C-alpha positions as CSV (number, residue, x, y, z in Angstrom):
1,M,10.2,5.9,-17.1
2,S,8.0,2.9,-15.9
3,L,7.6,4.3,-12.4
4,R,7.8,7.8,-11.1
5,L,7.2,9.8,-7.9
6,E,5.2,13.0,-7.9
7,R,4.7,15.4,-5.0
8,D,1.8,17.7,-4.4
9,G,1.9,19.4,-1.0
10,P,1.5,16.8,1.7
11,I,0.5,14.1,-0.8
12,A,2.9,12.0,-3.0
13,R,1.9,9.8,-5.8
14,L,3.9,6.7,-6.9
15,L,2.7,6.1,-10.4
16,F,2.9,3.0,-12.6
17,D,3.6,4.2,-16.1
18,R,3.8,1.3,-18.5
19,P,0.4,1.4,-20.1
20,D,1.3,-0.7,-23.2
21,K,1.9,-3.7,-20.8
22,R,-0.9,-2.8,-18.4
23,N,1.8,-1.7,-16.0
24,A,3.3,-5.1,-15.7
25,M,6.3,-5.0,-13.4
26,T,9.8,-5.6,-14.8
27,Q,12.8,-6.5,-12.7
28,A,14.0,-2.9,-13.1
29,M,10.7,-1.6,-11.8
30,W,10.7,-4.0,-8.8
31,A,14.3,-2.8,-8.0
32,T,13.3,0.9,-8.3
33,L,10.0,0.9,-6.3
34,P,11.5,0.6,-2.8
35,T,13.8,3.6,-3.5
36,L,10.9,5.8,-4.6
37,V,8.9,4.7,-1.5
38,E,11.9,5.6,0.7
39,Q,12.1,9.1,-1.0
40,A,8.5,9.8,-0.1
41,M,9.0,8.6,3.5
42,R,12.1,10.8,3.9
43,D,10.4,13.9,2.6
44,D,9.2,15.8,5.6
45,S,6.6,17.7,3.5
46,V,4.9,14.4,2.5
47,N,2.3,12.9,4.9
48,V,0.5,10.4,2.7
49,L,1.6,8.3,-0.3
50,I,-0.8,7.1,-3.0
51,L,0.0,4.1,-5.2
52,T,-1.8,4.3,-8.6
53,S,-1.5,4.3,-12.3
54,A,-0.4,7.3,-14.5
55,T,-3.0,6.1,-17.0
56,P,-6.7,6.0,-16.0
57,G,-8.4,2.6,-16.2
58,L,-5.3,0.7,-15.2
59,F,-3.5,-0.4,-12.0
60,C,-1.0,-3.2,-12.3
61,A,-1.3,-6.5,-14.0
62,G,1.5,-8.1,-12.0
63,A,4.9,-9.3,-13.0
64,D,6.0,-9.1,-16.6
65,I,5.4,-12.7,-17.6
66,G,7.4,-12.3,-20.9
67,E,10.5,-11.3,-18.9
68,F,9.8,-14.0,-16.4
69,A,9.7,-16.7,-19.1
70,E,12.9,-15.5,-20.7
71,S,15.0,-15.1,-17.5
72,S,13.6,-17.5,-14.9
73,T,15.9,-20.3,-16.0
74,S,18.7,-18.4,-14.4
75,E,18.9,-19.1,-10.6
76,E,20.7,-15.8,-10.1
77,W,17.9,-13.9,-11.8
78,R,15.3,-15.8,-9.8
79,I,17.0,-14.9,-6.5
80,T,17.4,-11.3,-7.5
81,N,13.8,-11.1,-8.7
82,Q,12.5,-12.6,-5.5
83,N,14.5,-10.3,-3.3
84,A,13.4,-7.2,-5.3
85,I,9.7,-8.2,-5.1
86,R,10.1,-8.8,-1.3
87,A,11.8,-5.5,-0.9
88,S,9.0,-3.7,-2.8
89,H,6.2,-5.3,-0.8
90,A,8.0,-4.8,2.5
91,G,8.9,-1.2,1.7
92,L,5.2,-0.4,1.3
93,A,4.0,-2.5,4.2
94,H,6.6,-1.1,6.6
95,A,6.4,2.5,5.4
96,P,5.9,4.7,8.5
97,K,3.4,7.0,6.7
98,P,0.0,5.9,5.4
99,V,-0.1,4.5,1.9
100,I,-3.3,4.3,-0.1
101,A,-3.8,2.2,-3.3
102,A,-6.1,3.7,-5.9
103,I,-7.1,0.7,-8.1
104,D,-8.6,1.8,-11.4
105,G,-8.2,-1.5,-13.3
106,D,-6.8,-5.0,-13.1
107,C,-4.9,-5.6,-9.9
108,I,-3.4,-9.1,-10.4
109,G,-0.6,-11.2,-9.0
110,G,2.3,-9.0,-8.0
111,G,0.1,-5.9,-8.5
112,C,-2.4,-7.3,-6.0
113,G,0.6,-8.0,-3.6
114,L,1.6,-4.3,-3.9
115,A,-2.0,-3.2,-3.2
116,M,-2.2,-5.5,-0.2
117,A,1.0,-4.0,1.2
118,C,-0.8,-0.6,1.4
119,D,-2.8,0.6,4.3
120,I,-6.0,1.3,2.5
121,R,-7.3,0.1,-0.9
122,I,-9.9,2.0,-3.0
123,A,-11.1,0.2,-6.2
124,A,-13.2,1.3,-9.2
125,P,-16.3,-0.8,-9.8
126,H,-14.8,-2.3,-12.9
127,A,-11.6,-3.4,-11.2
128,R,-10.6,-7.0,-11.0
129,L,-8.4,-8.5,-8.3
130,G,-6.7,-11.8,-8.1
131,I,-3.6,-13.6,-6.9
132,T,-2.6,-16.2,-9.5
133,P,0.6,-18.1,-8.7
134,A,-1.3,-21.4,-9.0
135,K,-1.9,-20.7,-12.7
136,L,1.9,-20.5,-13.2
137,G,3.1,-23.3,-10.9
138,I,4.9,-21.0,-8.5
139,V,4.5,-20.6,-4.7
140,Y,3.4,-17.3,-3.0
141,S,5.8,-16.1,-0.3
142,L,4.9,-16.4,3.4
143,F,5.2,-12.6,3.7
144,D,2.7,-11.9,0.9
145,T,0.4,-14.7,2.1
146,K,0.3,-13.1,5.5
147,L,-0.7,-9.8,4.0
148,L,-3.6,-11.6,2.3
149,V,-4.6,-13.6,5.4
150,D,-4.5,-10.4,7.6
151,L,-7.0,-8.8,5.2
152,V,-9.5,-11.6,4.3
153,G,-8.8,-14.4,6.8
154,P,-7.4,-17.9,6.2
155,G,-10.5,-19.3,4.5
156,Q,-10.9,-16.6,1.9
157,A,-7.1,-16.6,1.4
158,K,-7.1,-20.3,0.6
159,R,-10.0,-19.9,-1.8
160,L,-8.3,-17.0,-3.7
161,L,-4.9,-18.8,-3.8
162,Y,-6.1,-22.3,-4.6
163,S,-8.5,-21.1,-7.4
164,A,-6.3,-18.3,-8.7
165,A,-9.7,-16.7,-9.7
166,L,-10.2,-13.1,-10.5
167,I,-12.9,-11.4,-8.4
168,D,-14.7,-8.1,-9.0
169,A,-14.5,-5.0,-6.8
170,A,-17.9,-5.8,-5.1
171,E,-16.7,-9.2,-4.0
172,A,-13.3,-7.8,-3.0
173,L,-15.1,-5.3,-0.8
174,A,-17.4,-8.0,0.7
175,I,-14.4,-10.1,1.8
176,G,-12.2,-7.2,3.0
177,L,-9.7,-7.2,0.2
178,V,-10.5,-3.5,-0.5
179,E,-11.9,-0.9,1.9
180,E,-14.0,1.2,-0.6
181,I,-15.4,1.3,-4.1
182,A,-15.4,4.6,-5.9
183,E,-16.2,5.6,-9.5
184,D,-13.0,7.6,-9.5
185,P,-10.6,5.9,-7.0
186,L,-7.8,8.4,-7.4
187,T,-10.0,11.4,-6.6
188,R,-11.4,9.5,-3.6
189,A,-7.9,8.5,-2.5
190,E,-6.7,12.1,-2.8
191,T,-9.7,13.3,-0.7
192,L,-9.0,10.8,2.0
193,A,-5.3,11.6,1.8
194,Q,-6.0,15.3,2.4
195,T,-8.1,14.4,5.4
196,I,-5.4,12.2,6.9
197,A,-2.7,14.7,6.1
198,A,-4.6,17.4,8.0
199,N,-4.6,15.3,11.2
200,A,-1.8,15.0,13.8
201,Q,0.9,13.0,12.1
202,H,2.4,11.6,15.3
203,S,-1.0,10.2,16.1
204,V,-1.5,8.8,12.6
205,R,1.9,7.2,12.3
206,S,1.9,5.8,15.9
207,T,-1.5,4.3,15.2
208,K,-0.1,2.5,12.1
209,T,2.7,1.2,14.3
210,V,0.3,-0.1,16.9
211,I,-1.9,-1.8,14.3
212,H,1.0,-3.5,12.7
213,R,2.2,-4.8,16.1
214,I,-1.3,-6.2,16.7
215,L,-1.2,-8.0,13.3
216,D,2.2,-9.4,14.2
217,G,0.8,-11.0,17.3
218,Q,1.4,-8.4,20.1
219,A,-1.6,-8.4,22.5
220,D,-0.6,-5.9,25.2
221,D,1.4,-2.7,25.6
222,D,5.1,-2.7,26.1
223,E,7.5,0.1,26.9
224,E,7.6,1.3,23.3
225,T,3.8,1.5,22.8
226,I,3.3,3.1,26.2
227,A,5.9,5.7,25.2
228,L,4.0,6.5,22.0
229,F,0.9,7.3,24.2
230,R,2.8,9.2,26.9
231,D,5.1,11.2,24.6
232,A,2.1,12.6,22.6
233,F,1.2,14.8,25.5
234,A,4.6,16.5,25.4
235,R,4.5,17.4,21.7
236,R,3.9,21.0,20.6
237,E,1.2,19.7,18.2
238,F,-0.9,18.4,21.1
239,A,-0.9,21.7,23.0
240,E,-1.7,23.7,19.8
241,R,-4.5,21.4,18.8
242,V,-6.1,21.3,22.3
243,S,-5.9,25.1,22.4
244,A,-7.5,25.3,19.0
245,F,-10.3,23.0,20.0
246,R,-11.0,24.9,23.2
247,N,-11.1,28.2,21.3
248,R,-13.0,26.6,18.4
249,R,-10.5,27.8,15.8
250,P,-8.6,25.9,13.1
251,S,-5.4,24.2,14.3
252,G,-2.1,25.0,12.8
253,K,0.0,23.1,10.3
254,S,0.3,19.4,11.1
255,D,3.5,18.6,13.0
256,S,5.2,15.7,11.2
């Protein structure tokens, strides 16, 4: 299999597993990825999803250019491919649970798009990142371009897209394309995921909803965001955690 989903307690890992092609994404992989994300989101035992490579030293080199060259003359294939890529990026971006990308190698093109759709990106020092449609003569979608602009701002987004240059992890951190650099990004991602998973999941997921609304242009509360705040006080988890805090004892299992 070129993609697979593993579960380990409250953490799931979505693994690229095509090392001979540097985890380049085929049409079949693009079509499969949203289903695996949805499986993790529907699993009540899972609180955090990590996107990473099954092989250390790799992440995702983007779309399979060989397949692209062979098939892109077909308009039907191009439409199907575009829809599958859009569904993959949107599935990660709109996932209700936190998603962390552990980037241990090249993160290029469509691979960088997948990483940008995650909530948090942790890169190895040797990782290279880049978005390269200008090298191929294709146009980046508005959805994916917005993901980039939301992270790095319009000026840096233009520089990266116009130049199609690859940047190292240090520069990616400096401009906001990644949040952390770690010698072992998967271990760091798992540590962070455990911390997130131990917190109140209603709070975590509601916060993700609020941040996404802000990024989509919402500037003030509406009935739905007010309800997120108000309803938290009626949840069993709130009462249990407040009691634990007052009695200085560990709180119970997170209420998903």
